[in-house]
Structure formats: C-alpha cells, structure tokens
N, C-alpha and C positions, 0 to 999 in steps of 0.2 A: 100536548096532545093534540087542539085544535088546532094548532101553527101547522104541524107536519099534515097534515092534509090540506091546508090551504098550500103549501108548496111544493106540494108531491106535482101537480099537473106544471108547475112552472121548472120543476125539475125533468119531469117525461118531454116537457113542449126543445126545453134546454138537449135536451140529449139528442133529439128528432132533427134540430138546429143544424148540431156538429155535424149528423151523420149524409146530413143533406147537403153541404159546407162538400165534407170530407168526400163524396159521390162525385160532384157536378166537377173537383178539382180531377180528378181522375177521368175524367170523359177529355177534357181537354190538353191532357200531357202529352197521349202519343204526336200531334202533331208537332211541338213544339220541341221534338227529340228526333223528330224525321232527319233532322241534318245537325250534324256535327262538324263542328267548327276544325277545319284543317285535313277531312273527310270527304272522298270524293263520293259524289251521290247523285241520283238522276231524277226527275221530277217530272211529273204532265201535268198539263194543264189552261190556262184558256191565259190570253194575252189580257193584260187591262191597261197597260202603255206603254209607248213606246220611244225614247229619248235619245235620238243619233246626235244633239246638239254640242256632246262634250267632244267629239270627235274633231268638233273644231279646232280646242285647242289642247288636242290628245291626252283627252282625259276617258275614261270607258263608256260606251252608250252603254242605259239600262233599259233590259226589257224588260216591265213589270208583270210577273205572273203570278195566276192564283190556281194554288195548287191543293187542293185534296189533304195533301196527306203532311204537306210541311206550308200550309198558307201561303201566305204571300212573301214573295222570291222577287227580289234587286235580282238577274242576271243581264253579270258585266261582258261587255266587251270592248277589248281592247281597240284603240285607236287603227297603233302598229301590229294589225294582225301579222305582216309578214312576220314576225317576230317567238308567232307563234307555232307549237307545232301540231296544233289541232287543225282539223282543211279549211278552209272556205270557207263562209257560212250559204254562200251566195247571195241574193238583195233581202239586207235583215230591212233595210224604209219600205220593204213590201209587205211586210207587218202591221198588222192593223188590231186593232182592240176586238175582243172576241173568235180570235183563232187561235184553234190548238194545238198548240206546240211542248216535244220536248227535249231540256237543258240536263244534259252532262257534264258534270265539273268538276272542280273542288269550291268546296263553301269557307267561305274569307271571314266571312263577320256571321252574326244572327242572323238570318232570313236573306242571305248573299250568296252571290257562288259563279266564280269564275270560270269561262267558257275560254281559255286557250293552253293550257299549260299537259295538258299530253293529247297526243294522236286518237284515244279514243273518245275526246272530248267531242262535242256539239251542242246544235240550235237547231233544231228544227221542225218543220211545221208537219204537221202528223194532220191525213186526213180524213 
C-alpha cells in the first residue's frame, strides 16, 4: 500500500507530461500541412534570402520566404523563364531581405515551390 502512494504522483506527472507533449505537437502541425507536394499553393511572407547565382548555369534562382502559414519556403524561379506559362516576374534581383511578397506556384517538395507552370503563377512584391 505504501508503494502505491509513492508511485501515484509519478504516474500523474507522467500523464501530465505526455499530455503536454501531445498538445505541443498539435500546435505545430498546421504549418507543416500548409504545403502539400504536387498541389497548388499561395504563400504570403517576408523575403529572407535572394539567390540568383544558379541562373548563371541554367539552375533555378531561389527566393527564400518566411511565411507564418507555411514556415520557410524556397520559391524556385527557372532560368529559362521563356519556357514558363507564368507571366514575367519583373526585376527579381531588386528583391531584398525584409520585402513582403506573395508567391503562387506548385509545391515540388517539402518547403519548396515552383513559380512557372501555370499562367496564374507569380511572385510579386506586396506593399
């Protein structure tokens, strides 16, 4: 009987810890589910980094955007924009960290989207 009294607080502590861990996982889940690979997505956020160097060797430029809904997303911009169905983006190299943007594109991998495949795709600065 004495042993049961000593273990009761430990069982309650374990149950409380398990509940808190489960609840914290629920709070993070929506951001990870915001982008589904193969689906169309729209994100709004702030530019973290602009990397247009891959354009020099026909790679995709990457505009890294921090979005409240989707976390950090690498927005891919193909070097051969003339092959895209999306309208021209304007001066991408004028974007800088801190700029607010909206991106519409296809989610190609976790944390990545491509702005190119459809006429409604875009990356634009938002004032």
